[in-house]
N, C-alpha and C positions, 0 to 999 in steps of 0.2 A: 410653786411656779410652775405654770402651765408648760407641758412639753411642747417643742419645738415640731411643728410640722413638717415633715420629710417633703419637700420639694423636688422638684421633676429633676432638677439639677442634681441633688443628692441620690436619686434612686438610679441603679443599675440597667443598663440596656444590654440587649441583647443583638447578637449581629452572625449572618452565615457566612463562615470563612469561604465559601465558594465563590457564592455570587454576589456577597456585602449587604443581603435583605437585612433589615433592620426592626426588630419587634419589641414590645415593653414588656413580654415575659417568654420563660422558655419554652421552647416546642422541640419533639422528638424528629419532627420533619419539617424541612423548610417549605413554605408554600410556594417559594418562588422557583426554585432549581429542580425541588422533588428529593432533594438531597438528605440521607438520615444521619443523623450525628454530628452536623455540621453547625448547629447553633452554639455560641459561646457567649460568655457573660463579658461585658466591658462596662467598666464605669464610665460616669458621663465624661465627656472629655471638657476639660478646663481651656478656659478663652484666654489664649496667650497670643503674642505678637513674638516673631522671629526678627531679632535684628540683623542687618547687614554683615557677613563675616567676609573675612579674609579667603579671596578664590585662590583654587590650587593651581591653574593655569589661565593663564589670559586669552579672552577668545580671540581669534584671527578669522580673517576672511577664509571662506572653503575654498578657496581656489588654493591658499598658502598650507592648508591642511598637509602633513606627509601622508600619502595613501598607502604607501612601502609595506607597514608595518601590517596592513589588512591582508598582504599577498598572501595566497594560498598554496599550502605545500603538501605534495601528493602523500597520498596514505601508502601507496604502492600497491593498490588495487584499483586497475582503472575504471569499472563499473562501480563502485563507491565512490571514486572521484566524479562521474559521470553528476549522480545523485547529489553530489554534494554541491558542483558549481566549480571543479576544478581541485578539490580538496580540502586540506584541512586549515582554516584561518586562524593564525594565533590567538590564543585566548577566548575561541569558540566555545561554545559548550552546545553538544548535541547528545539530544535523548534519542535511543535506539530502542523502540517497542516492540513487541512480538509474543505471540502463542509459545506455551512450554513446549520445547523439542524441537522449535524450529530451525533453529543453527546460529541464534544470537551469539554466543559464547565462540561458538567456532569461529565464525568471520570474524570476532573483533580479537580474537586470540591471535589469528591470522593478521591481522593489521598490524597488531603491537608487534610482531615480528618483523613486520617488513618495513614498517616508520621508524625501527630502531636503527642508530648510526652512532660513528664516534661522536657527533657534533648534537645528536638528537637522543638523548635517552628516553624511555620509554618505561612507565609503572604501572603494572596491570593489579588492582585490586580484587580478591576474590572474597566475596563474603556467603557464597552459597556452597562452595565446594572447598576443600584443603588444597594446601599448595601442592602436594603431591600429587592429587587427582588432575590438576591442571596441567602438570609437567606431564603426566601420561598421555593428555590429549595433544599438547604441544609434540610431544615425540612422535606421533599417530599422523598429525597433519605437516611434521617438519617445521613447527616454529621456534625453532632454537635459535639463540641470538644473544651475546654478550653484552650488550646493552639493553636488553629486556629485563627488566627487574619484577618479581613477581611476590606479594603479600596475600596474607589471609588476615584480614580484619574486617571488625564490625564495629569497631568503635571510630567514631568521627575522629577525636583527639590525636588518635595512634595514626589516622590517615594523613591528616596533617602534619603531623611529625615525621611520616615517610615522605612528606614533598620538602621538607626541609634537609633532609637526608641523601635524597637522590636527587632532587632539583631534574624533575623531567620536564620535556618538551610535550610529552602527549600522556594523559592519564587517563585510564580505561577503569571503570567503577563497574562491578559486576555482582549486584545490581544495588541500585539506591534504594530500594526499600529493607536491604537488610544491613543499612549503616544506621546505627542511632548515637545520640548524643545524650551524654548523663545528665546534663543541665535541663532538658526537656524532659518533661513528664509522658510518659504513653510508651506500649511495645514497639518497638522496629515494625516499619512499615504502616504505621498510622499516619494520618494528615500531619499532626503537628510535627511529628518526627521529620516525616520526607521534606518539608517545608523547610525545616530548620538545616537538615545536612544538604539539598540541594543548595540554599542559599548560601552556607559558607564553601562548598565546592565552588561554585559560580564567583565569588568573591577571589577565592584564591585564584581562579585561572583567568581574571580580568587582572589583579595586580602581579602576577607574574609574566603574563602573555605566554599561558600553556594551554594549549589546546584540551579539553576533555570528553570523553565518551562515557555517557552513563545510561546503562541498562536498565529500562522501566518494566515492568509487570503489566500485563492487561487484564483487565476483569473478563466474565464469561460473556459479556456482551461486545467483548472487542474493544471495548474505549481503555485508554491508558490508567493504570489504577493510581491513586492519589489524588490530591487537589490539583484540579482545574490551573491554579496559579504556576503549578509547576510546567506546564506547557508555554506558559506566557514568559517565563523567566527565562528558559532555555534561548539559545538562538536558531535551533536547528532541531527539528523534529521528524524521524524516520520512522516508519512503520515498515517491520519486515512480515513479508505475507508467505505464504504457502501450504499446500498441503502437506502433511506428514507423509502420508503414503506415496506423495510422488516424489521427483527429483528437482523440480523446478522451485526456485526460490525467487521473490520480486523484493527490492527494496524499493519503496517508494517514498518521495519529500511529500511531508504532510505540513510543513513550514519550513522556510529556511530565509535568513537575513542577507544570506551573500550570492544567492541565487535564485534562480526559478523552482518550481514546484512542478514544473509538468515533464521531469525525468524520471525514470525509471530504471534502474540497474537488475540485472538478469544472472541468476548464480545457479550453480549445478551442486547439490547436495550429495556426497557419495563418502564413501569407507575411508577412502583418504582424506577427507575434508570438506571443502567447497572453493569451487573456481567459476572465475566469472566467465560468463557467456557474452561473446562480442556478436556472436551468431545463433541466437536461438531458436531460429524459427524451424529448425532441423528436429526440433523435440515434439513438435505439434505436428507433423506431417508423416504419412504412412505411405512410403513409396511402393507402387503396386506397376506392375506390366499392364494392366488393364483393368479400367475403372470398372468400381462396384456400384450395383446399385444402393442408394441411402446415402451417399457421402458427398458432400459439397465442401469445398475451400473457400475462405475467405480471410481478409487482410484485417486487423483489428490493430487500434492504435493504444499502447501503453504508454502514456506520457506523450512524447512526441515519436516515440522509436514503434516503425510497423512491424507487428508480429504476423506472419502466415498462419492460421488455424485451421484445421480440419473438424467438420460438424459432421456425425453420423448418425442415421436414424435407422430406426428398423421398426416395422410394422408386422404382428402377427395376428390371426384369426384368434378372438377368446372365447372362454368357456364360462364367464362369470357376466351378471346382467352389467354391472358396471366396468367398462374396458380398465385397464391401467395406464398409468400416465407417470412413467420414471425420468427424472432427468439427473445429469452428472456433467456440473462443468457449465451448464446454462440455468437462466433463471424460468423457473416453471411457470410464472404468468407470460412469459414470453412465447413460450412453447405454444401454451393454450390459445393464446393471441393468433399464433400463425395458423393454429390448425383453423378456428373459426373463419379466417380469412381465406383459406386455403377451400373451406368447404362452401362459404355462401360466394366469394367473389371468384375462385378458381374452378367451380362447380366440380369437386371432387368429393362426394359426400360422403363413400364408402369408409373413407378414412378416420372417420368420427365412432366407428363402430367396432374399432380394431384395438389390440393393445398396441402401445406406441412406447419405446425407447428411445430417447435421445441422449448422446455426449459428446465430448470434445476429446481430444488426442492430446495426452502428454501432460494432464490435468491443468491445463489452461482454463481461465476462466473465462468465459464471454458474456460480458452485462452491458456492453454499448449498442443501440439500437443499429448501429452498422451491420449486425449479424443478420438481422432479421431475414435478409433476403436470401443468404444461405441456408438457413433455418426451414424456409419455407420450401425452397428446392430440395432439400436433403428430404424431407417430408413427404414430397410430392413424389421424387423418384424413388423412395422405401415402398409405397403404396402401389406405384405403378411397374414396380420391381423392374424399372429401366435406368441403367447409368446414365449420369450426365456426360459429355463431350469432356475428351482428355484434356489437362492441361487448362481446366477455368477455372475461373474464381469470381466469384458474387459478393458483390459490395452495394450497402444500401438500407435504407431503413423503411419498412413498409407498413402504412398506415391501416386501420380498419375499413376505409373505404378502397383497398387493395390498390393503392397508388404507391409508388415508390419513389421516396421522397431522397432528396441531397442529403450526403453527411459531410461533416470537416474531414479535410486532407485526402481527397480521392488521387490527388497526383503522387503524394508518396508512397501512398497505398498501391498505386499501378506501378510505382518504380520498383517497390519491393518485390513485387509478383514477376516483374518482370526480370528483376536480378536473379530470381529462383528459378528460370525457365519457364514459366506459364505465358501461355500465347493467348490465351482469349480471356475476356472479362464482361461481367454485366454491371452495368453502372446505371447509377440515376442519368437524367440529361444533364448537358453542358459538363462534362467532367474536366475540362479543360486540356493542359497538353498532355499528350499520350505518348508514350516513350514507342522509340522508333522499331517497328516488328512487331507490335503488338493489335491484335484485334480487338476493339472495344465495341459491343453491342450498348445502346444506349434502351433502356427501358423505361414506359411511364408506367405500367401498372404490372399486375400480376399476371395479366393475358399474355401479355409482350414476353413475361420471364419464363412463363411455362412453356413456349413454343419451342426453347431448346431441349425439350423430350421428345421424342419419336412419336408422334401422336398414335401411329399403328398398335403402338402396345398399352397407351396411357388407360388406365382404367377410370372412365368417365361418367358421372351419373347420368340415369336415364334421361332428366329430363333436359340435358344437355345433348343427347342424342334426337330428342323430338325436336329442338331448336336446329339443329343443323338439316333435318327432313324437311 
């Protein structure tokens, strides 16, 4: 009897667990999403039909659905509530990701203690540290509460058992990559394990109406480790950012099903723990009695929050053929563009032949184009060794043609600068409503902006002097 030919229906198929790309044979790397080790074998799906079953709850008109069950409860940390949209919603699952040592565990332990009360218990599961180590941190940041329960577990079944015993209103798992299920093959932190653990915790949160905070690791590129499906399953994704050498920490909403994603929470990390900053602009300024050459202030928007930041520049004569270009807190490409604009449009040619150092104060990172004008003015001020007028802020994007373009939120930026005592501002045309008592100069190009520098001390190119003659 002839052997039966293996049909396409009997052949196994291969599918990427990240993006769902399918292939007829196994590959080490997915051609679609370029992920390694994500191709798994799946049998050919059988053709089945699903019969109608019993519904769990009847469908209601949307106006009759009780929305009170989704009312947010405060975490006790106002800056975190700002990012979450008012607090934690019962049943919500929040993924908090950030680099090692940035302060994720410190912040969540503080949240665990402040959210605990007689009616709302908190369960803190640690998989990276022992219970005694977490207790030492809790003593240091004063996060001790009788309704805060602590357990060191790495087994998913044990974590679910703690939920039955404690019955918490808030669950914190630090971190999701350290918990594993014995029913799934693979080491803790693998894609299959992370997917199973996250799915089980999400189901438990929805069934119990329990808010859950999951700590997630990040890769060397800054992306959240694990399958992309993890970010799709959770309700909120928060990114914890900050330079470990600076005090400032930012919590930024990447995804939020219960609020907006344009809010940013500001925190200060210190020896006694981490505290929220309702007015963080003071970290980014250097108060001086007299202005100093090479400094200019701007107002950046982090989410919807305006922050006044200081840009500093220093130019010195070089002894090497190729001048140095060093930046800290600024994008090198933006600084290079401003140097080219100053040389070509601002007629300051000597600046390109000197060593140039640019930085921000307080560890803040300025990436939006609205800081272009402040960068350009600080460079021009440093090159001419002439300070800018006192209490001046500069806001605007600078184009390669030397024009100063409009940016979003000019009115909010001016209001924040006026609140902090700044009286003068350089802005693009049509800034809108101006705060009372503030003098605003509208500039169209770099030529208009550079007029704030005293011309008697400006170092100008010889070709500019010939044009004036």
